[in-house]
C-alpha positions, 0 to 999 in steps of 0.5 A: 684957679687956686687960691693961697691965703698967708698972713691976711693977703691972697696970692692966687696962681693958676692950678694947670690941668695937668703935668706930666710929673703928674704922672703916677707910677702903678706900680711904684709903692714906698713904705711909710712910717710906722706913725703914718700909717697908724695917724692914716689909718686911724683917720679912715677907720673915723670915716668908714665908721661915720659912713656905716652910722650914718647910712650915708653911699659913700665911700671912703678908702687910702691909695686910690689912684685919683685921675681926672684928665681923660687927654692924660689918663696916667696923670693923678694923685694918690690920697693918704686918706678920700672921702668919696659921696657918692660911692662910686659903682664897684668896690674894689675900684683900684683908680677913680676917674671923674670922667666915668660915669658913676665916677667924683672926686672926694669930697675930702682928701688928706694927705700926711706929711713924711720926710719923703712927701713934704716938697710934694704936698705942699708944692704941688699938691694943693694944685693937684686936687684944684685940677681934680675936682676936690672939695677940700683938702687937708694936708697933717703935718705933725712932724714940721717936715714941708716948709710953705712960702713964708717959710714956715711949716704948719701943722693943719692946712685945709683947702677948701672949694668955693661955689666959685670954683675957686680952690681956697687955703682957708686956714693954716696954723695949728689946729682946732680948724673947721671943716666946711664940708662935714660941718665937723671940727679938725683937732689933733690928739695923742702928742699933737700926732693924730689928726681926729674930727669932734663935733666940738672945736674943744675936740671933747666930743670925737667922731668915734671908730668902729671899734672905739664904740664897741668898746665906748658901748661895753663900757655903759653895758660894765657902768650898768650892770654895775650900777643894778649890782650896787643897787641889789646890794644896797 
């Protein structure tokens, strides 16, 4: 069951297990804009660095086919970014099949809305992730391409599965928003074009990518060298 929360009113509808419209075309790839690619790549790198930093048995990536219905194995969805924990057994997996041993639905799936995906991301997207068993879905729409049931596009939506199994829209609006699944805040940076994860609501303690962590360490080392040279000079 999917529950949509809008302006204080719960709108509940049944999510089907599958639909003919949800069949993935594996051999068809559609080019995305550079901004879309940069946004998804940044968030994926943040997840990868978080996994490595905390030594977690998890996997993060992009555009992995997520399938959940053994009776209809071509039905699925391909999240722009995903975080699966525990990690599937095959490191080179191209399709996550939740009925197979060692395969689990994502803890977090992310959709970055583009002009060509807006209808899908706002319309059937939440129902697909509800059916798949995904724990939490983030829908980021920095350009305002989508239209919600009440007319407006939202910069950010957060959908979360409750203990009772309901998939509920718990946030829709401007960031920041809280991710209960990760125990962290979702913030928007770079003039509204990038979605980041942070330890604080203000976004001052961002989760860094591996490259950003290396730059931070190098900067700290240079500052320490400069401090020691200043002391020697005195």
